[in-house]
Backbone as CSV, one residue per row, in Angstrom:
resi,resn,N_x,N_y,N_z,CA_x,CA_y,CA_z,C_x,C_y,C_z
1,MET,106.427,89.808,117.861,107.290,90.638,117.036,108.731,90.341,117.388
2,SER,109.528,90.116,116.385,110.936,89.833,116.636,111.782,90.965,116.075
3,LEU,112.925,91.126,116.663,113.867,92.150,116.229,114.924,91.484,115.376
4,GLU,115.104,92.008,114.194,116.107,91.453,113.294,117.175,92.501,113.035
5,ILE,118.402,92.161,113.327,119.520,93.077,113.128,120.344,92.552,111.963
6,SER,120.613,93.417,111.019,121.434,93.007,109.882,122.532,94.030,109.653
7,ASN,123.515,93.624,108.918,124.638,94.495,108.618,124.678,94.775,107.116
8,ASP,123.548,95.218,106.590,123.465,95.521,105.171,124.206,96.822,104.879
9,PRO,124.865,96.884,103.733,125.511,98.139,103.359,124.455,99.209,103.062
10,ALA,124.899,100.444,103.074,123.980,101.534,102.749,123.378,101.289,101.376
11,PRO,122.108,101.604,101.206,121.413,101.313,99.945,121.704,102.348,98.867
12,LEU,122.987,102.522,98.564,123.378,103.570,97.631,124.100,102.973,96.431
13,VAL,123.879,103.580,95.292,124.573,103.187,94.066,125.016,104.456,93.344
14,THR,126.054,104.326,92.568,126.512,105.435,91.739,126.103,105.133,90.306
15,ASP,125.374,106.071,89.695,124.904,105.839,88.329,126.004,106.153,87.317
16,GLY,125.691,105.996,86.067,126.661,106.199,84.996,127.218,107.600,84.912
17,ASP,126.504,108.573,85.474,126.961,109.961,85.466,127.728,110.324,86.732
18,GLY,127.939,109.342,87.620,128.663,109.592,88.861,127.801,110.150,89.970
19,VAL,126.485,110.121,89.813,125.564,110.629,90.824,125.193,109.492,91.773
20,VAL,125.320,109.751,93.069,124.981,108.740,94.067,123.479,108.819,94.330
21,ARG,122.811,107.678,94.180,121.360,107.592,94.357,121.024,106.479,95.337
22,VAL,119.824,106.580,95.902,119.320,105.494,96.739,118.949,104.354,95.795
23,ARG,119.476,103.172,96.075,119.305,102.006,95.200,117.835,101.762,94.852
24,GLY,117.568,101.536,93.577,116.222,101.228,93.110,115.332,102.436,92.919
25,THR,115.898,103.648,93.093,115.116,104.877,92.920,115.939,105.875,92.109
26,ARG,115.318,106.987,91.801,116.041,108.089,91.156,116.399,109.174,92.168
27,VAL,116.143,108.925,93.453,116.385,109.919,94.500,117.884,109.972,94.794
28,ARG,118.419,111.176,94.727,119.850,111.386,94.943,120.187,111.425,96.428
29,LEU,121.399,110.991,96.752,121.876,111.042,98.133,121.803,112.461,98.666
30,ASP,122.243,113.431,97.881,122.247,114.809,98.382,120.840,115.326,98.660
31,THR,119.835,114.780,98.001,118.446,115.163,98.268,118.035,114.709,99.666
32,VAL,118.371,113.487,100.009,118.043,112.959,101.342,118.836,113.704,102.414
33,VAL,120.115,113.940,102.150,120.961,114.666,103.103,120.414,116.072,103.338
34,TYR,120.061,116.761,102.274,119.536,118.120,102.401,118.251,118.131,103.228
35,ALA,117.327,117.232,102.919,116.059,117.188,103.656,116.309,116.916,105.134
36,PHE,117.196,115.973,105.425,117.497,115.649,106.821,118.135,116.840,107.522
37,ASN,119.083,117.488,106.870,119.756,118.643,107.477,118.814,119.836,107.663
38,GLN,117.722,119.865,106.897,116.719,120.924,107.055,115.723,120.586,108.164
39,GLY,115.903,119.427,108.797,115.059,119.067,109.932,113.936,118.101,109.617
40,ALA,113.876,117.591,108.402,112.813,116.647,108.043,113.061,115.307,108.727
41,SER,111.998,114.707,109.217,112.097,113.365,109.798,112.106,112.343,108.666
42,ALA,112.449,111.114,109.000,112.442,110.049,107.987,111.046,109.903,107.395
43,GLU,110.028,110.028,108.216,108.656,109.907,107.750,108.288,111.043,106.796
44,GLU,108.767,112.247,107.084,108.512,113.379,106.190,109.237,113.211,104.856
45,ILE,110.451,112.678,104.912,111.193,112.418,103.675,110.445,111.367,102.859
46,LEU,109.915,110.353,103.517,109.154,109.308,102.831,107.916,109.883,102.155
47,GLN,107.243,110.811,102.813,106.066,111.431,102.207,106.447,112.218,100.950
48,GLN,107.592,112.858,100.994,108.050,113.660,99.853,108.567,112.783,98.714
49,TYR,109.164,111.639,99.067,109.771,110.744,98.077,109.271,109.320,98.313
50,PRO,108.046,109.014,97.880,107.440,107.718,98.183,108.113,106.519,97.520
51,SER,109.047,106.745,96.606,109.774,105.613,96.027,110.808,105.056,97.005
52,LEU,111.112,105.817,98.053,112.020,105.351,99.100,111.269,104.472,100.081
53,THR,112.014,103.743,100.903,111.431,103.029,102.036,112.003,103.642,103.309
54,LEU,111.304,103.453,104.405,111.837,103.956,105.675,113.190,103.327,105.967
55,ALA,113.334,102.047,105.666,114.605,101.361,105.918,115.740,102.022,105.131
56,ASP,115.485,102.372,103.871,116.502,103.036,103.061,116.846,104.411,103.617
57,ILE,115.841,105.134,104.065,116.085,106.470,104.619,116.908,106.372,105.888
58,TYR,116.523,105.470,106.797,117.281,105.314,108.042,118.707,104.839,107.768
59,ALA,118.895,103.948,106.806,120.241,103.480,106.474,121.082,104.620,105.911
60,THR,120.472,105.473,105.114,121.185,106.616,104.546,121.548,107.620,105.630
61,VAL,120.621,107.883,106.542,120.900,108.805,107.651,121.979,108.218,108.558
62,GLN,121.953,106.911,108.759,122.985,106.261,109.563,124.356,106.499,108.941
63,LEU,124.425,106.460,107.616,125.673,106.737,106.922,126.176,108.147,107.253
64,LEU,125.271,109.086,107.375,125.655,110.461,107.691,126.346,110.545,109.038
65,PHE,125.837,109.784,110.011,126.450,109.813,111.335,127.772,109.050,111.364
66,ALA,127.890,108.039,110.518,129.124,107.250,110.470,130.225,107.974,109.692
67,ALA,129.829,108.796,108.730,130.796,109.512,107.888,130.405,110.973,107.836
68,PRO,130.775,111.754,108.845,130.349,113.154,108.938,130.701,114.024,107.735
69,LYS,131.600,113.588,106.876,131.948,114.409,105.706,130.739,114.605,104.782
70,PHE,129.731,113.730,104.899,128.543,113.856,104.084,127.561,114.890,104.624
71,ARG,127.744,115.343,105.838,126.791,116.240,106.483,126.900,117.597,105.944
């Protein structure tokens, strides 16, 4: 098993209505933020929103720690 480190940007896009969503899904950023702030783990968020990937969830949560204004 090898460890691969990348510097990919957060998997977020803004749709035509100005809503920030996780890229490739209809899941909104605020939905992931709310679930995380309520104590849900990445795995629990994945169970609730199976269109997400763990990598996308962790990248989104990482954004929260890098930019506390989203918390």
